[in-house]
N, C-alpha and C positions, 0 to 999 in steps of 0.2 A: 684607349681601352680603359675600359671599365675598371675603377674598385671595389669590388666587391664590400666591402669595409665601410662604403659610402649609405648604403641603406642602413637603416636604423633597427638594431637591433638584429645583426646578422646573425649574433655568435647567442643570442637567446631570446626569442620573441616574447615570451610569456612573463620575465620578471626581469627585464632592463629598462629603465626609462632614459636613458642618455646614451647618446653617442659619444665617446672622447670628451665627456663634459661637458656637450653642448645641450643648451635648454631643445627640446624637442620643438620642431614648428611643424605644425600639421598633426594628422596621425601619426600612432607610434610605430605605424608598419610603412611609413611615407617614404619615399626617397629625398634624401636630407640634404644634398648638390645635384640636381637633375643636370646641370652644365657639365658633368662628370663624364658622363652618361654619352657613349655616341651609339645610337639607336640606327640602322638594325643591329643584332648583335646576336651571337650564341651563349648563352651565359648556363657554365655550369654550376649544380649544386648539390649540396647533399643535406636529404631529412632527415634525422635522428629521430627516431619516436620514443616513447616511455618504455619502462623495462616493461616483457610480455607481451606486447603489443603489437608482434609481427606480423600476423594476418590482419587484423585490422588496419594497421601503421597503412598497409599496400592497398588495401581498399579503399581506405581512404583517398589517400597521394592519387588515386587513379578517377577516383570520381571529380576530385579537383580539377586535376591535370584537362581531364576529359572534359572539364564542362569549360577549361578557361581556354585549354590549347586544342579545339575539336580537330586538329590535322595531325595532333603531337602521338606517336607510335606509343599506344602504353607497356607492348611487348618489349617497349629498348628501355625500361625500366630495372638497375640491377640494384638487387638487395643485397647486403653483407651484411654478417653478423658483426659484433662488435668482438676483441680480444678474448673476453670474459664470456663470451655471449647471450650476456646479461638483453645490450640491446642490439636493436638494428637500424642500418641508416641506408639509405634508398636516392642513388644517384641518379639525375637524370640530368639532359643536357637541352635546353631552349633555347628557342629561336625568338626574341622578344624584338617587335618592333616599336613601344614606345613606354614613356615612364607609368603611365594611366596600368599596363599591364603589370609593371613591376608592385602595383602597389596592390593593388585586389590580390596578386598572389600571394605575397605576403601578408595581407589581410585575412585572408583563406585559410593559409598554414597556420594564423596563429588563433586561430577559431578552432580549427583543429584540435579534436579531444587527444590525440594518440600522436602527435607532437610536441615533440618535449623542446627540440631547437633545430633552425636550419642555418647550415654553415653557405 
């Protein structure tokens, strides 16, 4: 089973520069320990948006996932508000076949203006 903490910056793509105090190898969105991943795999993730970005977040996530995963059912994205209603998270379950998919996905989410963090 893959350890989701293996990916650099799973708790905060935009602000973290190290994972578990180890230096970054490659880009900050690259998998740091590829030997721990077992492809192909189903990979659940939550994408949390910035405050007030509910509709924009969903649109941007659909654009990213639709481009990178053409067979992904965009209607399966579950969007939920936080307890306070200030933030929204989008939950998805992706089928990943290789490490490059993961690196590209996290790089795209890191570049997304509406994404605050990815878990």
